[in-house]
KEDO-527293 format. One line per field, with one value per atom (N, C-alpha, C): residue number from 1; residue in one letter; chain; atom name; x negated, y negated, z negated. Coordinates in Angstrom, 2 decimals. Example, Ala and Ser with C-alpha at 12.3 -4.5 7.8 and 13.67 -1.06 7.14 Angstrom:
REM KEDO-527293
n = (1,1,1,2,2,2)
res = (a,a,a,s,s,s)
chain = (A,A,A,A,A,A)
atom = (N,CA,C,N,CA,C)
px = (-13.19,-12.30,-13.20,-12.85,-13.67,-12.90)
py = (5.69,4.50,3.30,2.25,1.06,-0.03)
pz = (-7.80,-7.80,-7.80,-7.08,-7.14,-7.87)
END
This chain:
REM KEDO-527293
n = (1,1,1,2,2,2,3,3,3,4,4,4,5,5,5,6,6,6,7,7,7,8,8,8,9,9,9,10,10,10,11,11,11,12,12,12,13,13,13,14,14,14,15,15,15,16,16,16,17,17,17,18,18,18,19,19,19,20,20,20,21,21,21,22,22,22,23,23,23,24,24,24,25,25,25,26,26,26,27,27,27,28,28,28,29,29,29,30,30,30,31,31,31,32,32,32,33,33,33,34,34,34,35,35,35,36,36,36,37,37,37,38,38,38,39,39,39,40,40,40,41,41,41,42,42,42,43,43,43,44,44,44,45,45,45,46,46,46,47,47,47,48,48,48,49,49,49,50,50,50,51,51,51)
res = (x,x,x,x,x,x,x,x,x,x,x,x,x,x,x,x,x,x,x,x,x,x,x,x,x,x,x,x,x,x,x,x,x,x,x,x,x,x,x,x,x,x,x,x,x,x,x,x,x,x,x,x,x,x,x,x,x,x,x,x,x,x,x,x,x,x,x,x,x,x,x,x,x,x,x,x,x,x,x,x,x,x,x,x,x,x,x,x,x,x,x,x,x,x,x,x,x,x,x,x,x,x,x,x,x,x,x,x,x,x,x,x,x,x,x,x,x,x,x,x,x,x,x,x,x,x,x,x,x,x,x,x,x,x,x,x,x,x,x,x,x,x,x,x,x,x,x,x,x,x,x,x,x)
chain = (A,A,A,A,A,A,A,A,A,A,A,A,A,A,A,A,A,A,A,A,A,A,A,A,A,A,A,A,A,A,A,A,A,A,A,A,A,A,A,A,A,A,A,A,A,A,A,A,A,A,A,A,A,A,A,A,A,A,A,A,A,A,A,A,A,A,A,A,A,A,A,A,A,A,A,A,A,A,A,A,A,A,A,A,A,A,A,A,A,A,A,A,A,A,A,A,A,A,A,A,A,A,A,A,A,A,A,A,A,A,A,A,A,A,A,A,A,A,A,A,A,A,A,A,A,A,A,A,A,A,A,A,A,A,A,A,A,A,A,A,A,A,A,A,A,A,A,A,A,A,A,A,A)
atom = (N,CA,C,N,CA,C,N,CA,C,N,CA,C,N,CA,C,N,CA,C,N,CA,C,N,CA,C,N,CA,C,N,CA,C,N,CA,C,N,CA,C,N,CA,C,N,CA,C,N,CA,C,N,CA,C,N,CA,C,N,CA,C,N,CA,C,N,CA,C,N,CA,C,N,CA,C,N,CA,C,N,CA,C,N,CA,C,N,CA,C,N,CA,C,N,CA,C,N,CA,C,N,CA,C,N,CA,C,N,CA,C,N,CA,C,N,CA,C,N,CA,C,N,CA,C,N,CA,C,N,CA,C,N,CA,C,N,CA,C,N,CA,C,N,CA,C,N,CA,C,N,CA,C,N,CA,C,N,CA,C,N,CA,C,N,CA,C,N,CA,C,N,CA,C,N,CA,C)
px = (-8.99,-9.45,-9.75,-9.04,-8.71,-10.33,-10.60,-12.40,-13.25,-12.92,-13.88,-13.88,-12.54,-12.42,-12.62,-11.93,-12.95,-14.31,-15.96,-16.48,-16.53,-16.96,-16.76,-16.72,-15.41,-15.32,-16.14,-16.06,-17.87,-18.98,-19.53,-20.70,-20.28,-19.46,-19.57,-19.78,-18.90,-18.24,-19.54,-20.51,-21.15,-22.53,-22.49,-23.68,-23.24,-22.22,-21.77,-21.31,-21.05,-21.48,-22.68,-23.35,-25.09,-26.01,-25.36,-25.76,-25.90,-27.00,-27.16,-25.92,-25.15,-24.53,-25.08,-24.93,-25.00,-25.10,-26.75,-27.27,-26.62,-26.18,-25.24,-26.70,-27.26,-28.33,-27.57,-27.49,-27.64,-28.56,-29.44,-30.34,-30.72,-32.19,-32.44,-33.20,-32.96,-33.06,-34.99,-35.43,-37.21,-37.68,-36.42,-36.33,-35.92,-35.11,-35.26,-35.20,-36.72,-37.30,-38.60,-39.09,-39.89,-39.90,-37.89,-37.60,-37.22,-37.38,-37.51,-38.45,-39.24,-40.88,-41.52,-41.17,-41.71,-40.94,-38.84,-39.26,-39.32,-39.68,-39.81,-38.20,-37.74,-36.53,-36.31,-35.57,-34.99,-34.06,-34.28,-32.85,-31.94,-30.82,-29.76,-28.97,-28.70,-28.54,-27.13,-26.28,-25.16,-24.40,-23.57,-23.11,-21.85,-21.32,-19.47,-19.48,-18.87,-18.23,-16.78,-15.82,-14.83,-14.12,-15.50,-15.01,-15.55)
py = (-27.56,-27.92,-25.61,-25.29,-23.79,-23.24,-23.83,-23.38,-23.61,-24.84,-25.23,-23.96,-23.87,-23.50,-21.79,-20.99,-20.32,-19.87,-20.65,-20.88,-20.94,-21.49,-22.00,-20.40,-20.28,-18.63,-17.43,-17.09,-16.87,-17.04,-18.01,-17.67,-18.10,-18.26,-18.01,-16.07,-15.27,-14.04,-13.48,-13.37,-12.64,-11.74,-13.08,-12.90,-11.21,-11.61,-10.57,-9.33,-9.20,-8.31,-7.68,-8.18,-7.90,-7.22,-8.06,-7.38,-6.04,-5.15,-4.60,-3.88,-3.05,-2.30,-1.54,-1.76,-1.29,0.32,0.80,1.64,1.73,3.11,3.61,4.57,4.40,4.88,5.68,7.03,7.84,7.95,8.19,8.40,7.15,7.96,6.77,5.45,4.48,3.70,3.26,4.36,4.38,5.00,5.85,6.50,5.49,4.48,3.35,2.57,2.13,0.94,1.57,3.07,3.68,3.01,4.11,3.87,2.52,1.76,0.48,-0.54,-0.63,-0.97,0.62,1.50,2.40,1.62,1.12,0.87,-0.89,-1.38,-2.54,-3.88,-3.22,-3.35,-4.46,-5.51,-5.88,-5.05,-4.81,-3.29,-4.17,-4.12,-5.00,-3.50,-4.27,-3.65,-3.78,-3.13,-3.52,-2.91,-3.77,-2.86,-3.53,-2.46,-2.99,-2.75,-3.46,-3.36,-3.93,-2.82,-3.17,-3.52,-4.22,-4.36,-5.18)
pz = (8.73,7.59,7.09,7.65,6.83,7.85,9.30,9.45,8.22,8.08,6.46,5.50,5.13,3.59,3.94,5.52,5.17,5.19,5.64,5.92,4.29,3.24,1.81,1.44,1.52,0.70,1.31,2.26,3.18,2.53,2.72,1.23,0.40,-0.16,-1.66,-2.63,-0.95,-1.48,-0.89,0.20,0.75,0.33,-0.99,-1.25,-2.98,-3.24,-4.10,-2.93,-2.28,-1.89,-0.85,-1.44,-0.78,-2.03,-2.98,-4.20,-4.55,-5.48,-5.98,-6.62,-6.91,-7.81,-8.89,-10.08,-11.55,-11.71,-11.78,-12.23,-13.55,-14.14,-15.79,-15.84,-16.58,-17.28,-18.79,-19.18,-20.25,-20.09,-21.47,-22.51,-23.91,-23.74,-25.42,-25.44,-25.56,-25.94,-24.78,-25.46,-24.93,-23.70,-23.27,-22.09,-21.00,-21.37,-20.55,-20.18,-21.89,-20.81,-20.50,-20.55,-19.66,-18.10,-17.72,-16.21,-16.22,-17.10,-16.51,-15.93,-16.47,-16.42,-15.54,-15.38,-13.83,-12.77,-12.74,-11.48,-11.07,-12.45,-11.34,-12.48,-13.01,-13.07,-14.78,-14.53,-15.78,-16.33,-18.12,-18.81,-19.50,-19.28,-19.45,-20.56,-21.70,-23.04,-23.55,-23.41,-23.60,-24.55,-26.04,-27.01,-27.19,-27.42,-28.48,-30.41,-30.79,-31.94,-32.34,-32.50,-32.96,-34.38,-34.99,-36.51,-36.90)
END
């Protein structure tokens, strides 16, 4: 039972460990779109409102 649980946990966490870390970009929206298109990556826009 412990071996099976260990295997399941390992299979769940390996993709997380192998994933690329986030790259934070400081610049304008147009610069971010251009950089994302040039590198072939998706663009994630995160914004926050406190009210």
